[in-house]
C-alpha positions in Angstrom: -32.5 -116.3 -54.6 -34.8 -115.6 -57.2 -34.4 -112.5 -59.6 -37.5 -111.2 -58.1 -35.9 -111.1 -54.6 -32.6 -109.7 -55.9 -34.6 -106.8 -57.3 -36.3 -106.2 -53.9 -32.9 -106.0 -52.2 -31.3 -103.6 -54.6 -30.4 -100.3 -52.6 -32.4 -97.3 -53.5 -30.4 -94.5 -54.9 -31.2 -90.9 -53.9 -32.4 -88.8 -56.9 -32.0 -85.5 -55.3 -29.0 -83.2 -54.2 -28.0 -81.7 -50.9 -28.9 -78.3 -52.2 -32.6 -79.5 -52.6 -32.5 -80.5 -48.9 -30.9 -77.1 -47.9 -33.8 -75.4 -49.7 -36.4 -77.7 -48.0 -34.9 -76.7 -44.5 -35.0 -72.8 -45.6 -38.7 -73.0 -46.5 -39.5 -74.7 -43.3 -37.6 -72.0 -41.3 -39.0 -69.0 -43.1 -42.6 -70.2 -43.8 -42.9 -68.8 -47.3 -41.1 -69.2 -50.7 -40.5 -65.6 -51.0 -38.7 -65.4 -47.4 -36.6 -68.6 -48.0 -35.6 -67.4 -51.6 -34.5 -64.0 -50.1 -32.4 -65.8 -47.4 -30.9 -68.2 -50.1 -30.3 -65.5 -52.7 -32.0 -67.4 -55.4 -35.1 -66.5 -57.4 -38.5 -67.7 -56.1 -39.1 -69.7 -59.2 -35.8 -71.4 -58.8 -36.7 -72.4 -55.4 -40.1 -73.5 -56.3 -38.5 -75.9 -58.9 -36.0 -77.1 -56.5 -38.7 -78.1 -53.9 -40.8 -79.7 -57.0 -37.7 -81.8 -58.0 -37.3 -83.0 -54.5 -41.0 -83.9 -54.0 -40.8 -85.6 -57.5 -37.6 -87.6 -56.5 -39.4 -88.9 -53.3 -42.8 -89.4 -55.1 -44.7 -87.6 -52.5 -45.7 -83.9 -51.5 -43.9 -82.6 -48.3 -45.9 -79.5 -47.6 -49.5 -78.6 -46.9 -50.0 -75.7 -49.1 -52.3 -73.1 -47.4 -52.3 -69.5 -48.9 -48.9 -68.1 -49.0 -47.4 -70.2 -46.1 -45.9 -73.7 -46.6 -46.4 -76.1 -43.7 -44.7 -79.3 -43.6 -47.0 -82.4 -43.5 -46.2 -85.7 -41.6 -43.6 -86.9 -44.4 -42.2 -83.5 -44.6 -41.2 -83.3 -40.9 -39.6 -87.0 -41.3 -37.7 -85.8 -44.3 -36.7 -82.6 -42.4 -35.2 -84.3 -39.6 -33.1 -86.6 -42.0 -32.1 -83.6 -44.1 -30.8 -81.7 -41.0 -28.6 -84.5 -40.1 -27.4 -85.2 -43.7 -26.5 -81.5 -44.1 -24.5 -81.4 -40.8 -22.6 -84.5 -41.8 -22.0 -82.9 -45.3 -20.7 -79.8 -43.8 -18.5 -81.6 -41.5 -17.0 -83.6 -44.4 -16.2 -80.1 -46.1 -14.8 -78.7 -42.9 -12.5 -81.7 -42.3 -11.2 -81.4 -46.0 -10.5 -77.8 -45.4 -8.6 -78.3 -42.2 -6.7 -81.2 -43.7 -5.6 -78.8 -46.6 -4.9 -75.8 -44.3 -3.0 -77.6 -41.7 -3.8 -76.0 -38.2 -6.9 -74.1 -38.6 -6.4 -70.4 -38.2 -9.6 -69.6 -36.4 -11.3 -70.9 -33.3 -15.0 -70.0 -32.9 -15.8 -70.5 -29.2 -19.2 -70.1 -27.3 -19.0 -69.6 -23.6 -21.7 -69.2 -20.8 -21.7 -66.1 -18.5 -20.1 -67.9 -15.7 -17.2 -69.4 -17.9 -16.6 -66.0 -19.4 -15.4 -64.7 -16.2 -14.0 -67.7 -14.5 -11.9 -70.1 -16.7 -11.9 -68.2 -20.1 -9.5 -65.2 -19.0 -6.6 -67.5 -18.0 -7.1 -70.0 -20.7 -7.2 -67.3 -23.4 -3.9 -65.9 -22.0 -2.1 -69.1 -22.0 -3.5 -70.1 -25.4 -2.7 -66.6 -27.0 0.7 -66.6 -25.9 1.5 -69.9 -27.5 -0.4 -69.4 -30.6 -0.3 -65.8 -31.6 -1.2 -66.5 -35.2 -4.6 -68.1 -34.4 -7.8 -65.8 -34.6 -10.2 -66.7 -31.7 -13.7 -65.3 -31.7 -15.7 -65.7 -28.5 -19.5 -65.5 -28.3 -20.9 -65.2 -25.0 -24.6 -66.1 -24.2 -26.9 -68.7 -22.4 -26.5 -72.3 -23.0 -29.7 -72.4 -24.8 -28.7 -69.9 -27.2 -25.2 -71.3 -27.9 -26.1 -75.0 -28.5 -28.2 -74.4 -31.6 -25.2 -72.5 -33.1 -22.9 -75.3 -32.1 -25.0 -77.9 -34.0 -25.2 -75.8 -37.1 -21.3 -75.5 -37.1 -21.3 -71.6 -36.4 -19.3 -72.5 -33.2 -16.5 -75.1 -33.0 -17.3 -75.9 -29.4 -18.9 -74.4 -26.2 -18.0 -74.3 -22.6 -21.1 -73.6 -20.5 -23.2 -74.9 -17.7 -25.0 -78.1 -19.3 -26.1 -81.1 -17.3 -26.3 -84.4 -18.9 -29.9 -84.7 -18.6 -30.4 -81.6 -20.7 -28.1 -82.9 -23.4 -28.9 -83.0 -27.1 -28.3 -86.4 -28.6 -25.7 -85.0 -30.9 -23.8 -83.2 -28.3 -20.8 -84.6 -26.6 -20.7 -83.3 -22.8 -17.4 -83.4 -21.0 -18.0 -82.2 -17.6 -15.6 -79.9 -15.8 -15.2 -79.2 -11.9 -18.7 -78.4 -10.2 -18.8 -74.9 -8.6 -21.1 -74.3 -5.6 -23.5 -71.3 -5.9 -22.7 -68.4 -3.5 -24.1 -64.9 -2.6 -22.1 -61.6 -2.9 -23.0 -58.2 -2.0 -21.3 -54.8 -2.0 -18.6 -54.2 0.4 -20.8 -51.3 1.9 -24.0 -53.4 1.9 -26.0 -53.3 5.2 -25.8 -57.0 5.6 -21.9 -56.4 6.2 -23.0 -54.7 9.4 -25.6 -57.3 10.4 -25.0 -59.5 13.4 -23.6 -62.9 12.7 -24.4 -65.6 12.0 -26.0 -64.2 8.9 -28.9 -66.4 7.3 -30.0 -66.8 3.6 -33.3 -65.4 4.5 -31.8 -62.1 5.6 -29.9 -61.9 2.2 -32.9 -62.7 0.2 -34.8 -59.8 1.7 -32.9 -57.6 -0.7 -33.3 -57.5 -4.6 -31.5 -60.5 -6.2 -29.6 -60.7 -9.5 -28.0 -63.5 -11.4 -27.3 -64.9 -14.8 -29.9 -67.1 -16.6 -30.5 -70.3 -14.8 -29.9 -73.5 -16.8 -32.8 -75.9 -17.1 -31.9 -78.2 -14.3 -31.8 -75.4 -11.8 -35.0 -73.8 -13.1 -36.5 -77.3 -12.6 -35.1 -77.4 -9.1 -36.8 -73.8 -8.4 -40.0 -75.0 -9.9 -40.4 -78.0 -7.5 -39.7 -76.1 -4.3 -42.2 -74.5 -2.3 -39.9 -71.5 -1.7 -38.8 -71.5 -5.4 -40.5 -68.1 -6.2 -38.6 -66.4 -3.3 -35.3 -67.9 -4.5 -35.6 -66.6 -8.0 -33.6 -63.4 -9.2 -35.4 -60.1 -9.8 -32.8 -59.1 -12.2 -31.4 -61.5 -14.9 -28.5 -60.7 -17.2 -25.9 -62.9 -18.7 -23.2 -60.3 -18.4 -21.7 -60.6 -14.8 -19.8 -57.3 -15.4 -23.2 -55.7 -15.6 -24.6 -57.5 -12.4 -21.5 -56.7 -10.3 -21.8 -53.0 -11.3 -25.4 -53.0 -10.2 -24.4 -54.7 -6.9 -21.7 -52.1 -6.2 -24.2 -49.3 -6.7 -27.2 -50.6 -4.8 -28.3 -53.0 -2.2 -28.8 -55.9 -4.6 -27.2 -59.1 -3.9 -25.8 -61.5 -6.6 -26.0 -65.3 -7.0 -23.2 -66.9 -8.9 -20.4 -69.6 -8.7 -18.2 -69.2 -5.6 -15.0 -69.2 -7.7 -16.3 -66.3 -9.8 -17.6 -64.2 -6.6 -14.2 -64.8 -4.9 -12.4 -63.4 -8.0 -14.5 -60.1 -7.7 -14.0 -60.2 -3.8 -10.1 -60.5 -4.3 -10.6 -57.3 -6.6 -12.4 -55.5 -3.8 -15.5 -55.1 -5.7 -17.7 -57.1 -3.6 -17.9 -59.4 -0.5 -18.8 -63.1 -0.4 -21.5 -63.4 2.2 -21.1 -66.3 4.8 -24.4 -67.9 3.8 -25.2 -71.1 1.8 -27.3 -71.1 -1.2 -29.2 -74.4 -1.4 -29.4 -74.9 -5.3 -27.4 -77.4 -7.3 -23.9 -76.2 -8.1 -22.9 -74.8 -11.3 -21.8 -77.7 -13.7 -19.8 -76.3 -16.5 -18.9 -78.7 -19.3 -17.1 -78.8 -22.7 -19.7 -79.3 -25.4 -18.9 -80.4 -28.8 -20.7 -82.3 -31.7 -20.2 -86.0 -31.7 -17.9 -87.2 -34.6 -17.3 -83.6 -35.9 -13.6 -82.9 -36.5 -11.8 -80.0 -34.8 -8.8 -78.3 -36.0 -5.6 -78.3 -34.0 -6.0 -74.7 -32.8 -9.6 -75.6 -31.5 -8.3 -78.7 -29.7 -5.6 -76.7 -28.1 -7.8 -74.0 -26.7 -10.3 -76.8 -25.6 -7.4 -78.4 -23.6 -6.6 -75.1 -22.0 -10.2 -74.6 -20.9 -10.2 -78.1 -19.5 -7.1 -77.6 -17.5 -7.7 -77.7 -13.7 -9.0 -74.3 -12.3 -6.4 -72.4 -10.2 -7.5 -71.2 -6.7 
């Protein structure tokens, strides 16, 4: 092989640092140098020099400069995608080193969907806290769409929520749990309790309907049905305690996984109506980031949440 070809195959070494990539991401997210600098707690001049250093190392500009706002150009978007991946990997390396030095991690950051928060979580937390009293657990509840971005950035160790494989982000590992059919609940004093049997879904849907935020696959199912608008909730809230309180006080009916509605029925707070709701079932799953290490405490809580559901 000629010296010329050897030079052509020589690897290219990056002439920038991770902080330059973090600064690029911040400028993209905030749109202006001033906003990004404030977020990063550095001076605007220092941020400007950092972006210039990155562009100089790459040999090309990354932004279209128009007034005060900075918009990524075509190359900038390509570099941004690579930067986000590199930064996640770098953060994972730091996280793994920290866990190795500390032994069993003393904190678990868990995200749960509204259904999981009232079905699997209480029993799993009870078992875990009894076994690991020294571990701090922080639970963040919300819709799957709000939790997954926080999972990807490392703000959450893992998430348990309704998340179909078709919806999955390529970096998210999806481990399915037991599917749970959707049922309809109403107050124990609801007029439907006095209606003649057999009761129909159409009778139940004549009343206001409340539910948690539907995952994308169920929204798509509603969109493709001729009666989709009629099946949609008139009140949406990701806290089932709030929804059940509304049901107890009004003639509103609630949609939710049967396992959860039966828990409320066993407590005497509502009744599960003998009707079949035709949507796909709830499909809870454990969501984690592929290749990202988890501490022993997080692994232990994950196992508890994956345990078969009682009842």
